[in-house]
C-alpha positions as CSV (number, residue, x, y, z in Angstrom):
1,X,-223.0,-167.3,-58.1
2,X,-224.8,-169.0,-55.2
3,X,-223.4,-171.9,-53.3
4,X,-226.0,-174.2,-54.7
5,X,-225.4,-173.3,-58.2
6,X,-221.8,-174.1,-58.2
7,X,-222.0,-177.7,-59.3
8,X,-224.5,-176.8,-62.2
9,X,-222.6,-173.8,-63.7
10,X,-220.8,-174.7,-66.8
11,X,-222.4,-178.2,-67.3
12,X,-222.3,-177.5,-71.1
13,X,-218.4,-177.3,-71.1
14,X,-216.9,-179.8,-73.4
15,X,-213.3,-180.7,-74.5
16,X,-212.5,-178.9,-77.6
17,X,-214.4,-175.8,-76.9
18,X,-212.4,-172.5,-77.3
19,X,-212.5,-169.7,-74.9
20,X,-210.9,-166.2,-75.2
21,X,-209.0,-165.1,-71.9
22,X,-209.9,-161.4,-71.5
23,X,-207.5,-158.7,-70.3
24,X,-204.0,-157.4,-71.3
25,X,-202.5,-160.8,-72.3
26,X,-205.7,-162.3,-73.7
27,X,-205.3,-165.5,-75.9
28,X,-207.4,-168.4,-77.3
29,X,-207.5,-171.4,-75.0
30,X,-208.8,-174.8,-75.9
31,X,-210.6,-176.9,-73.2
32,X,-208.5,-180.2,-73.1
33,X,-209.9,-182.0,-70.0
34,X,-212.5,-181.6,-67.3
35,X,-211.7,-182.6,-63.8
36,X,-214.6,-183.7,-61.6
37,X,-213.8,-184.7,-58.0
38,X,-216.4,-185.0,-55.1
39,X,-214.5,-182.6,-52.8
40,X,-213.6,-179.6,-55.0
41,X,-215.5,-177.6,-57.7
42,X,-215.1,-178.8,-61.3
43,X,-212.0,-177.5,-63.1
44,X,-210.7,-177.7,-66.7
45,X,-207.2,-177.9,-68.2
46,X,-206.7,-175.7,-71.0
47,X,-204.1,-175.3,-73.8
48,X,-203.2,-171.8,-75.3
49,X,-203.8,-172.3,-79.1
50,X,-200.6,-170.4,-80.0
51,X,-198.0,-171.0,-77.5
52,X,-199.1,-174.5,-76.1
53,X,-199.0,-173.2,-72.6
54,X,-201.5,-174.9,-70.2
55,X,-203.4,-173.8,-67.2
56,X,-206.1,-175.2,-65.0
57,X,-209.0,-173.2,-63.9
58,X,-212.2,-173.7,-62.0
59,X,-215.3,-173.8,-64.3
60,X,-216.9,-170.9,-62.2
61,X,-214.0,-168.8,-63.5
62,X,-214.4,-170.0,-67.0
63,X,-218.1,-169.1,-67.2
64,X,-217.4,-165.6,-65.6
65,X,-217.9,-163.0,-68.5
66,X,-215.3,-160.8,-66.8
67,X,-212.6,-163.6,-67.2
68,X,-213.3,-165.6,-70.3
69,X,-215.5,-165.4,-73.5
70,X,-216.6,-168.4,-75.3
71,X,-215.7,-168.3,-79.0
72,X,-217.7,-169.8,-81.8
73,X,-215.7,-171.5,-84.6
74,X,-217.0,-171.2,-88.1
75,X,-218.3,-174.5,-89.2
76,X,-216.7,-175.8,-92.6
């Protein structure tokens, strides 16, 4: 990702969206909050759907297909 694309990556991320963390300990995480500060890249606070654990990650990591995969929930 280029330096100039860092601020625009993940502009469609919204609270309530669900992402699957890839890897050995994968889990479904829900975006709770987006942090936007002028001096650091955008971050999100996420909650594990099963355990309630929380983590904060940069949006650049969230949109990296090697780290997370966006899930689509069936509409009722």
